[in-house]
N, C-alpha and C positions, 0 to 999 in steps of 0.2 A: 343437628347441633352445629355442624360445620357451616351450614347456610346462615345460621344466626350469627356466628363469629364473623363470617364474611360481610354480613350486613352491618355489623358494628364497625368493622374496619373501613367500610365505605362511607360511614356517617360519623366521623369523629366529633364534629361539633354537636351533633345530637346527643352523643354519649356524655360529652362534657356538660351539656345543658342539664342532663338528668342529675349528674352529681352536684351541679350548682344549686338545683332545687333542693336536693337532700341537705346540703350544707346550710342553705338559707333556712330550711325548716328546723334543723338542729339548733342553729343560732337563735332563731325566734323562740323556741322553747326555753333555751338557756336564759335569754333576756327576760322573758315573761316570768321565769321562776326566781331569778337572782337579782334583777335590777329593781331598785325601789324608786317609785315615783314615775309619773308620766313623762317628765322632762328627760330623765336619763334614758328611758326607753325610746323616746323620739330621737334623741341624739345618736343612739346606737343603730337606728334604722338605715341612715345613709351608708354607714360603713358596711353593714350586712349586705345591702343591695349592691354596692360597688364591688365587694369581694365576690359575690355570686356571679356578677358579670365577668369578672376576671377569670373565674373558672370556666365559664361557658365559652369565652372567646380566646382563651389562652393560646390555642394552636393556630387560630386564624390570624390573630393580631398579637403576637408575643411581645413585641417591643412596646406597643401602646398599652397593653395590659400590665406590663412591668411598671410603667410610670403611674398607671392607675392604682396599683397596689401600694406604691411608695406614697402617693398622695393620700391614700386612705389611711395608711399607718400614721402619717403626720397629722392627719385630721383626728385620729383617735387620741394621739398624745396631746393635741391642743385642747380638745373638749373634755378630756378626762373620761373617755369611753373605753373601758377595759376590753381586752381581747375576748373573742368568743370562738365557737367552733368554726365560724366563717373565716377566721384568720389562717386556717389550714390552706387557704387559697394562696398564701404567700409561699408556702413550700412548693405548691404545684406550679406557680408561675416561675419560681426560681429554677426548677428542674426543666421546664419547657424552654426558657430563654437559653439555658446552658446547652440544650440539645438542638436548638434551632440555628438556622443559618443567618444569624444576626452579626453585626460588627463585633469584633472581639472586645472592644472597650465596653460595649453594652453588657456582655456576659460578665465581665469583671465587675462592673458597677452593680449588677444584680447580686453577685457574691458578697460584695462589701455591704450592701443593704441587708442581706440575709444574716450576715455575721453580726451586724449592729442592732438588729431588731430585738433580740432577747435582752441584751444589756440596757437598751433604752427603755424597754418595758419594765425591767427591774428597778431602774432609777426613778421612773415616773410613778410607779404605783407602790414601790417598797412592799413587796408581798409579805416579807417578814420584818416588820419594823424593829430596828435595833439589832437584827441578826445579819450583820454584813457578810459573814462567812457563808451562811445559808443562801443569801441572795447571789453570791458569786457562784456557788455550786449550781444554783438553779439556772443562772445565765449560761454557764458552760453546758449544762445538760440540755437546755433548749437550743443552744447554738449548734450542737452536733448534728441534729437532723437537717438543718439548713446547709451545713457543709457537705453532708452526704448527698443531699438532693442535687447540689451543684456538681459534685464529682461524678455522680451517675449520669447526669445530663451531658456533661462535657465528654465523658467516655463514649456515650452513644453518638455524639456529634463526630468524634474522631473516627469511630467505626464506620459511620455513614460516609464520611469523606474518603476513607480508605477504600470502601466498597465502590464508591463512585469513580475513584481513580482506576480501580481494577476494570470496571466496566468500560471506561473510556479507553484504557489501554488495549483491552480485548477488541473493541470496535476498531481502533486504529490499526492493530495488527491484522484484523480481518480485511480492512480496506487495503492495507499494504499487500497482503497475500493475494487479494483479488487483482490488484494492479499488476503484481508480478506475474500472476497467471496469464493475464491478458497480454502482457509484454512477451511472455514465453511463447504463447500461441502465435502472436504476430511474427516473432522471430522465426518460429518453425515454419510458418506459412511462407515467409520470405525465402528461407533456405530451400524449401521444397520447390518453390517457383524458380529459384536460380538453377537447381539441379535439372528440373524438367526442361527449362529453356536451353541449358547447355547440351543436354542429351538430344533433344529434338532438333534444335537449330543446327548443330554440327552434323549429326548423322543424316538428317534429311537433306541437308545441303550437299553432302557427298553423294547421296543417292540421286539427287536431281542432276548433278553434273555428269555422273556416270551414265544415267539414263539418256541424257541429251547426246552424249558422245556415242553411245551404243546405237541410237537411232540414226546418227549421222554416218556411221561406218558399217551399218548392218549389211549393206549390199556389196560394198567394195572390200571390206576387211572383216569377214565374219569371225575370225579368231579374236580380233580386238574387241568386237562386240560381245563375244562370249566372255572374255576376261572382264569386261565392264559389268556384264550381268552377274558374274560371280562376285565382283566387288559389291554390287548392290545387295546381293543376297547376304554376304557376310556382314555388311554394315547394318542391314536391317535386323539380323539376328543379334548383333551387339546392342543395337538400340533397344530391342525387346528385352534383352537380359538386364540392361541398366534400368529399364522401366520396372521390371519385376523386382529389382533390388529396392527401388524407391517405394514401390507398393508394399513390399515387406516391411520397410521401416514405418510406413504409415499405419500398417495393421498392428504390428507388435512392438515397434520401437527398435527392432533389430533386423538386419538383412536376412532374408530367407536363403538357406543353403539349397542349391539345386545343381543339376548337371551343367547348366549353362550359366552358373553364377559368375558375375563379373565383380571383382573386388573394387573397392573405392580407388579411383585413379590416383597415382602418385608419380614421382619424378621418373621412375623406371619406365613408365609407359609413355613418356613424352616422345621418345624416339619412335615408338609404334605409331603414335598420333601423327608425327611429322611424315613418316613413311606413307601413312594412309592418305594424307593430304597430297603428297607427291603423286601417288597413284591416281588421285582424282584429277590430276592435270596441273596443279599449282607448283611452280618451282619454289623450293624452300631451302635456304642456306641455314643450317643448324650448327651452332658452335657453343661449346661449354668452356668457360674460363674459371680457373681455380680448381680446387680439389673437391670433387663430388663427395658427399657424405650424407648419411640419413638426417632428415629434418623432421620437425614436428608434423604430424599428419595433417593438421589444419593448414600449415604453410604449403605442404606438398600439393594438397588438393586445390588450394587457391592458385598456385602457380600453374598447375595443369589446366584449370578452367580458364585462366587468363589467356594462355597460349591458344587453347582450343577456340575461344571466342574471337580472338584477334585474327586467327587464320580463317575462320568462318566468315568474318566481316570482309577480309581481303577477297575471298571468292565471290562474295555477294556484291561488293561495291568497287573492287579494284579495276574491274573491266578486263577485256581480253589481253592476254600477254603479261598480266601483272605478276610480279614475283615478290617473295617475302623473305625476310631474314629473322631468325630467332637467336637471341643471345642470352645465355644463362651465366650469371656471374656469382660465384660463391665467395662471400666475404666471411670474416671471422664472426661477425655478429648478425649476418643476414644473407638474404638472397636477392640479387638484382635480376630484373627481367627487362629485355628490350626487344619489342617486336615491331618491325617496320615493313612497309611495302612501298613499291614504286608505282602503284596504280594511280587512278585518277582522284583518289581520296573521297571525302564526303563533305557535303555541305554542312555549314555550322549547325543548322537545326537538327541534323541527323545524329550528332553525338553529344548534344546537350538537351536537357529538359525532357528526356525520354523519347526523343525522336520527333519528327515533324508532326505526327498525329498523336503524340503522347503515349504511343504503344511500344516504343523501343525499350527493350529490357536488357540488352546485352551489356552495354557499358554501365548501366545502373547496377546490374548484378556484379560486375567487376568491382565497382567502387564499394559496394556493400561487403563483398568478400574481403577486400583489402582492409577495409575499416575494422572488420571483425578480428583480424590478426594484428591490428595496430600498425599497419603499413601505410604507404602513400602511393598514389597512382596519378599519372598524367597522361592525357589522351588528347590528340589533336592533329591537325595537318602537319606534314613534315616540310621543311623548307625545300623548294625545288619540286614539290609534288609528292603525292602519296600520303600515307598516314603512319603515325607513330604512337605506340603505347609503351610507357615506361612505368615500372613498378619497383618498389623496394619493400621487401617483406622481412621484418626483423625476426630473429629466432625466438625472442621472448615477446609474447603478445601483450595485449592490454591487461593491466592489473598484475603483471608479473613482477 
């Protein structure tokens, strides 16, 4: 039975055609039994046929079938062809037009025609001659089905429009959720890339410098070589610990606690970082201005990574004998950073557009971090030689 219903829903025009044939047959029997004379029967035939076509094609061409039904009614009034069972098509087309996605004025015109049909019929044919009260009652009685048909159709149209809005809204929300998900994934990938770069670039840089120094003094100063090797060992362990922390975040979203767990870097670890860089052979002047105080974790991590990357770049690009200075400035509404070196600096293409080969990620990561907390960053050659990185990190980030 369900298959039969599905078949009917897939072929609405076929269903309407079936009922059109039924109405045409009922009207034909009515005309053959009640109409007198061949002429009156012949005059009724065009109206019967047109109304049957209206029923058959009402859902496919609702607006055209409305005008067909109006023309048919006017034809019946003009040639004095009284209504038959086929005139039920007017109820059907009125309901269909009200429920269809046609211009609103067309639907209201259909309602006006439906409300006028019964009074016009009563005036034309005077079903009860001399009984005006009965004719009025008849007109009202026949008008009610037309009004109900329009109301039902208009209600169905409203429900369909509301359902379509819900579907469109759900689709839009789904698209927005998908876009937000993609943006979140991209942001997380960028964050992880920055963390990996900072961990690897800084620690490996320290290890390379210490390894070169150890190899140079291995024969003449074995104690210094031993100290360098110990620094390499400690730096390597620290790098592994931070890598494990990042992997823990990737797996579960939270850092994994372990014996060698390294907490997220903050301002308190800046002095440790500076001392580590000094141990690696780079002279660093570290100063703090203002009253140190706890800052938002995002600001502290950003400041730490900027200093870490700036000192790493000094070791990589500053050349022999380069020194650096780090200034922290605590303001009422933010934190200022100034990292400078007196080395040979970098060519313009090394600090813009991702580096000469497009693979430089250090300054790109800095700018991304600063942007995430709503700050500003300037990076470029320093007058007189060397390189300067200046950043201002507000205590209230974006959207605060």
